[in-house]
Each structure stands twice: as structure tokens, then as C-alpha cells.
LUMMI-793253 format. One record per residue: residue number from 1; residue in three letters; x, y, z of N, C-alpha, C, O, CB in turn. Coordinates in steps of 0.02 Angstrom, whole numbers. Glycine has a CB too. Example, Ala and Ser with C-alpha at 12.3 -4.5 7.8 and 13.67 -1.06 7.14 Angstrom:
BEGIN
  pos  code    n.c1    n.c2    n.c3   ca.c1   ca.c2   ca.c3    c.c1    c.c2    c.c3    o.c1    o.c2    o.c3   cb.c1   cb.c2   cb.c3
    1   ALA     660    -284     390     615    -225     390     660    -165     390     712    -166     423     565    -224     452
    2   SER     642    -112     354     684     -53     357     645       2     394     670      57     402     704     -30     286
***
This chain:
BEGIN
  pos  code    n.c1    n.c2    n.c3   ca.c1   ca.c2   ca.c3    c.c1    c.c2    c.c3    o.c1    o.c2    o.c3   cb.c1   cb.c2   cb.c3
    1   UNK    2550   -2812    1400    2579   -2873    1375    2535   -2901    1320    2474   -2892    1320    2588   -2925    1431
    2   UNK    2567   -2934    1272    2532   -2963    1216    2560   -3031    1202    2621   -3040    1199    2536   -2917    1154
    3   UNK    2516   -3081    1192    2538   -3149    1177    2483   -3182    1135    2426   -3186    1156    2552   -3190    1242
    4   UNK    2502   -3207    1077    2455   -3241    1031    2394   -3198    1017    2339   -3225    1006    2434   -3307    1061
    5   UNK    2402   -3133    1016    2346   -3087    1002    2306   -3068    1064    2264   -3023    1060    2301   -3118     953
    6   UNK    2319   -3100    1120    2284   -3084    1182    2323   -3029    1218    2384   -3032    1223    2275   -3147    1228
    7   UNK    2287   -2979    1243    2319   -2924    1279    2300   -2926    1352    2245   -2947    1370    2299   -2856    1248
    8   UNK    2346   -2905    1394    2333   -2906    1466    2350   -2840    1498    2396   -2805    1477    2373   -2962    1500
    9   UNK    2312   -2822    1549    2329   -2764    1590    2358   -2792    1655    2337   -2844    1679    2266   -2718    1603
   10   UNK    2404   -2755    1683    2441   -2778    1742    2425   -2732    1801    2418   -2671    1793    2517   -2779    1729
   11   UNK    2418   -2762    1859    2402   -2725    1921    2447   -2750    1977    2477   -2804    1973    2326   -2734    1940
   12   UNK    2451   -2711    2030    2488   -2732    2090    2442   -2727    2150    2411   -2676    2162    2552   -2688    2100
   13   UNK    2438   -2782    2187    2397   -2785    2247    2444   -2771    2306    2484   -2813    2326    2361   -2854    2255
   14   UNK    2438   -2711    2335    2482   -2691    2389    2473   -2734    2452    2521   -2749    2487    2471   -2618    2407
   15   UNK    2411   -2753    2465    2397   -2792    2525    2429   -2861    2521    2462   -2884    2569    2322   -2799    2536
   16   UNK    2420   -2895    2465    2446   -2963    2457    2517   -2964    2428    2549   -3016    2424    2401   -3004    2413
   17   UNK    2540   -2906    2407    2607   -2899    2377    2617   -2945    2317    2667   -2980    2312    2661   -2913    2430
   18   UNK    2568   -2945    2273    2573   -2985    2211    2556   -2941    2151    2518   -2893    2155    2527   -3047    2215
   19   UNK    2585   -2960    2096    2566   -2932    2032    2513   -2978    2003    2517   -3039    2009    2627   -2924    1983
   20   UNK    2462   -2948    1972    2411   -2989    1940    2390   -2956    1875    2397   -2896    1866    2351   -3000    1986
   21   UNK    2365   -2997    1831    2344   -2970    1767    2280   -3003    1744    2259   -3055    1770    2398   -2980    1716
   22   UNK    2250   -2972    1695    2190   -2999    1664    2192   -2986    1590    2216   -2935    1567    2126   -2969    1696
   23   UNK    2165   -3033    1552    2161   -3025    1480    2104   -2977    1466    2048   -2986    1490    2151   -3093    1443
   24   UNK    2119   -2926    1427    2071   -2871    1420    2035   -2868    1353    1989   -2828    1345    2107   -2807    1429
   25   UNK    2053   -2909    1306    2022   -2903    1240    1982   -2964    1219    1983   -2985    1161    2076   -2890    1188
   26   UNK    1945   -2992    1267    1901   -3049    1252    1827   -3034    1260    1786   -3075    1242    1919   -3106    1297
   27   UNK    1810   -2976    1284    1740   -2961    1297    1725   -2966    1370    1764   -2992    1410    1695   -3008    1257
   28   UNK    1667   -2939    1388    1651   -2932    1459    1631   -2997    1493    1633   -3001    1555    1595   -2884    1467
   29   UNK    1613   -3049    1456    1591   -3111    1488    1647   -3161    1499    1636   -3213    1529    1537   -3143    1446
   30   UNK    1707   -3146    1475    1764   -3190    1483    1813   -3159    1531    1829   -3099    1526    1797   -3206    1415
   31   UNK    1839   -3199    1577    1887   -3173    1624    1943   -3224    1632    1932   -3280    1655    1855   -3157    1692
   32   UNK    2003   -3205    1613    2061   -3246    1623    2110   -3205    1663    2133   -3152    1642    2093   -3270    1554
   33   UNK    2126   -3229    1722    2170   -3194    1769    2234   -3235    1779    2235   -3295    1769    2135   -3181    1836
   34   UNK    2287   -3201    1800    2350   -3234    1817    2385   -3190    1868    2371   -3131    1874    2394   -3246    1753
   35   UNK    2432   -3220    1904    2468   -3180    1955    2537   -3209    1968    2553   -3266    1949    2427   -3178    2020
   36   UNK    2578   -3169    2001    2645   -3191    2021    2670   -3143    2075    2653   -3084    2075    2693   -3193    1961
   37   UNK    2710   -3169    2120    2741   -3126    2170    2802   -3091    2140    2828   -3043    2169    2762   -3167    2231
   38   UNK    2824   -3114    2082    2884   -3089    2051    2867   -3059    1984    2838   -3092    1941    2936   -3146    2043
   39   UNK    2885   -2996    1974    2870   -2962    1911    2902   -2997    1852    2874   -2997    1797    2892   -2890    1914
   40   UNK    2960   -3027    1862    2995   -3061    1808    2957   -3123    1785    2963   -3143    1727    3065   -3080    1829
   41   UNK    2919   -3154    1828    2882   -3215    1811    2812   -3201    1786    2778   -3246    1761    2878   -3260    1872
   42   UNK    2790   -3140    1791    2721   -3123    1773    2706   -3137    1700    2653   -3162    1683    2707   -3050    1788
   43   UNK    2753   -3121    1656    2743   -3134    1585    2736   -3208    1571    2694   -3229    1531    2801   -3105    1544
   44   UNK    2775   -3249    1605    2770   -3321    1597    2702   -3346    1620    2672   -3389    1588    2826   -3357    1637
   45   UNK    2677   -3320    1675    2610   -3339    1700    2556   -3319    1650    2506   -3355    1642    2597   -3307    1769
   46   UNK    2564   -3262    1618    2518   -3240    1566    2517   -3290    1509    2463   -3311    1487    2537   -3170    1540
   47   UNK    2575   -3310    1486    2580   -3359    1431    2548   -3426    1451    2511   -3456    1412    2653   -3371    1411
   48   UNK    2562   -3448    1512    2533   -3511    1537    2456   -3506    1537    2422   -3553    1518    2559   -3527    1607
   49   UNK    2430   -3450    1559    2357   -3441    1563    2325   -3441    1494    2273   -3472    1484    2340   -3376    1599
   50   UNK    2355   -3407    1446    2329   -3407    1378    2331   -3477    1349    2282   -3500    1320    2369   -3358    1333
   51   UNK    2388   -3511    1356    2395   -3578    1329    2345   -3626    1362    2317   -3669    1328    2466   -3604    1339
   52   UNK    2335   -3620    1427    2287   -3663    1463    2216   -3649    1438    2176   -3696    1431    2291   -3651    1539
   53   UNK    2199   -3587    1427    2133   -3569    1401    2121   -3602    1333    2069   -3633    1321    2125   -3493    1395
   54   UNK    2170   -3596    1288    2163   -3625    1222    2158   -3701    1226    2118   -3731    1192    2223   -3604    1177
   55   UNK    2200   -3731    1268    2199   -3804    1277    2133   -3828    1305    2106   -3879    1283    2256   -3826    1323
   56   UNK    2106   -3792    1354    2041   -3811    1384    1986   -3808    1331    1943   -3852    1328    2024   -3765    1443
   57   UNK    1987   -3756    1291    1937   -3751    1237    1942   -3809    1189    1891   -3837    1169    1946   -3684    1199
   58   UNK    2003   -3828    1171    2013   -3885    1126    1987   -3949    1157    1955   -3989    1123    2087   -3892    1108
   59   UNK    2001   -3960    1221    1979   -4021    1256    1903   -4025    1261    1875   -4080    1258    2010   -4025    1325
   60   UNK    1871   -3968    1270    1798   -3968    1278    1761   -3961    1212    1700   -3961    1210    1777   -3912    1325
   61   UNK    1799   -3953    1158    1768   -3947    1093    1739   -3878    1079    1701   -3870    1031    1714   -3997    1086
   62   UNK    1756   -3830    1120    1732   -3762    1107    1786   -3721    1071    1845   -3738    1073    1712   -3727    1174
   63   UNK    1765   -3670    1039    1811   -3627    1002    1834   -3570    1047    1793   -3535    1076    1777   -3598     938
   64   UNK    1900   -3562    1054    1923   -3506    1096    1899   -3440    1067    1898   -3430    1006    2001   -3506    1101
   65   UNK    1879   -3395    1111    1860   -3328    1088    1921   -3294    1059    1974   -3293    1089    1829   -3286    1146
   66   UNK    1911   -3267    1000    1966   -3230     970    1971   -3161    1002    1920   -3129    1015    1957   -3224     892
   67   UNK    2032   -3140    1016    2039   -3073    1044    2016   -3020     995    2021   -3029     934    2112   -3060    1066
   68   UNK    1992   -2965    1021    1974   -2909     978    2036   -2887     940    2089   -2878     970    1943   -2850    1019
   69   UNK    2029   -2877     875    2087   -2859     834    2095   -2784     827    2149   -2760     809    2080   -2890     766
   70   UNK    2042   -2747     840    2044   -2675     828    2019   -2657     759    2016   -2599     740    2114   -2649     838
   71   UNK    2003   -2709     720    1978   -2697     652    1902   -2705     653    1876   -2755     678    2011   -2744     601
   72   UNK    1867   -2657     624    1794   -2660     619    1774   -2639     549    1805   -2596     519    1761   -2614     673
   73   UNK    1722   -2670     524    1694   -2649     461    1627   -2618     476    1586   -2647     511    1688   -2709     410
   74   UNK    1616   -2558     450    1552   -2525     461    1516   -2516     395    1548   -2511     342    1562   -2458     497
   75   UNK    1451   -2513     399    1411   -2501     339    1373   -2436     351    1346   -2423     405    1361   -2560     325
   76   UNK    1371   -2396     298    1336   -2332     302    1310   -2315     232    1321   -2352     184    1383   -2275     329
   77   UNK    1277   -2260     227    1251   -2239     162    1307   -2207     121    1356   -2183     149    1191   -2190     170
   78   UNK    1301   -2207      55    1351   -2173      14    1358   -2099      32    1414   -2072      29    1333   -2180     -60
   79   UNK    1304   -2068      50    1306   -1997      68    1349   -1985     131    1391   -1940     132    1236   -1970      79
   80   UNK    1337   -2025     182    1376   -2018     244    1449   -2035     231    1494   -2002     257    1348   -2063     300
   81   UNK    1461   -2087     190    1529   -2106     173    1566   -2046     140    1622   -2030     158    1529   -2167     125
   82   UNK    1533   -2015      92    1562   -1957      57    1576   -1900     105    1628   -1867     102    1516   -1933       0
   83   UNK    1529   -1887     151    1538   -1833     200    1596   -1849     247    1634   -1805     267    1473   -1822     241
   84   UNK    1603   -1913     265    1658   -1933     309    1725   -1923     275    1773   -1898     305    1651   -2007     330
   85   UNK    1729   -1941     211    1791   -1931     174    1808   -1857     169    1866   -1837     179    1785   -1962     103
   86   UNK    1759   -1816     154    1770   -1744     148    1791   -1714     215    1836   -1672     217    1706   -1709     123
   87   UNK    1758   -1734     269    1775   -1708     335    1845   -1729     355    1883   -1688     381    1724   -1733     387
   88   UNK    1863   -1791     343    1930   -1815     361    1983   -1777     321    2034   -1757     349    1936   -1891     347
   89   UNK    1970   -1766     257    2018   -1729     215    2027   -1658     241    2083   -1633     244    1994   -1729     142
   90   UNK    1972   -1625     259    1975   -1557     285    2016   -1554     350    2053   -1506     361    1904   -1531     298
   91   UNK    2009   -1606     391    2045   -1608     455    2116   -1634     449    2155   -1631     497    2007   -1651     504
   92   UNK    2133   -1660     390    2200   -1687     380    2212   -1754     415    2268   -1769     435    2251   -1638     404
   93   UNK    2158   -1793     422    2164   -1858     453    2132   -1911     408    2099   -1894     359    2129   -1859     524
   94   UNK    2144   -1973     424    2114   -2027     385    2041   -2037     405    2020   -2015     458    2154   -2093     394
   95   UNK    2004   -2070     363    1934   -2087     380    1933   -2132     441    1890   -2125     484    1898   -2121     319
   96   UNK    1981   -2179     445    1984   -2223     504    1991   -2182     568    1958   -2195     617    2042   -2272     497
   97   UNK    2035   -2132     566    2046   -2090     625    1983   -2050     641    1965   -2043     700    2105   -2042     614
   98   UNK    1949   -2026     591    1887   -1988     601    1835   -2032     635    1802   -2011     683    1860   -1962     533
   99   UNK    1827   -2093     610    1778   -2140     639    1798   -2158     710    1755   -2161     755    1771   -2203     596
  100   UNK    1862   -2171     721    1885   -2187     789    1870   -2130     837    1846   -2142     892    1961   -2202     788
  101   UNK    1885   -2069     817    1871   -2011     860    1797   -2005     875    1777   -1989     931    1897   -1947     827
  102   UNK    1755   -2017     825    1682   -2013     835    1659   -2066     884    1616   -2053     927    1645   -2021     768
  103   UNK    1686   -2126     878    1667   -2180     924    1689   -2163     996    1650   -2170    1043    1699   -2248     902
  104   UNK    1750   -2140    1003    1776   -2122    1070    1734   -2067    1101    1716   -2071    1159    1850   -2100    1065
  105   UNK    1718   -2015    1062    1676   -1961    1088    1609   -1987    1111    1584   -1966    1164    1666   -1907    1034
  106   UNK    1579   -2031    1073    1513   -2059    1091    1517   -2102    1154    1474   -2098    1197    1485   -2101    1032
  107   UNK    1569   -2142    1158    1578   -2185    1217    1589   -2143    1280    1559   -2155    1332    1637   -2234    1207
  108   UNK    1632   -2093    1274    1647   -2051    1332    1589   -2008    1353    1586   -1985    1410    1707   -2007    1317
  109   UNK    1542   -1996    1308    1483   -1956    1325    1434   -1995    1369    1389   -1965    1400    1447   -1933    1261
  110   UNK    1442   -2059    1373    1396   -2101    1413    1429   -2121    1476    1399   -2156    1517    1373   -2162    1376
***
């Protein structure tokens, strides 16, 4: 689910027979959860939770954490940049895809 740039993953608790979700693109120190016994109402609960989070931040004078956009700017040397472009071209992919694959490989190696 996606609302105002915030993304949520959905789960089902078999013991309590409820659907629950959590916002997944705020970072590890932020946790916003929501739940419903009815799958049809779960999206509404998600919207309510996001709106309440934003409203609470406004009331307390804090800035709501912006969800991760998926856009990153990286800095590297001209030599590495040139090698990345050449490698991507050889593989028939974009430089963005090459960098994404390299990041995923590195993350999964740990």
C-alpha cells in the first residue's frame, strides 16, 4: 500500500485474526503500525495512521520524516564513473541498474 509517499507492508496475525501493517520506508528508528479485523478497512486505517503521524509532528513542531524515495545521489571518481558507464553499456543496462545491482549484491553478502 502507498499513501502520501509512505509505503506499508501488510501481515495477518492468525492467532488474533487481524490484519496489521507497518510503514516500511521511514527508517529503522520509526515505527508506525495499524490494524483492522477487516481487510477492506485496512487501507483506511493506514491512511488514518499516516495522517495522525503528520498531524502529531505538526502539533509538536517536529518535521515528519520523509519516506525514502528510492532516489540516491552518489559521488565517485571520474575513473569509476567511466568504468560504470562502460560496464553498464556492455551489459545492456542503465548505470542506475548497475549501481542498484551492486548495492543489492553487497547487502545480500552480509
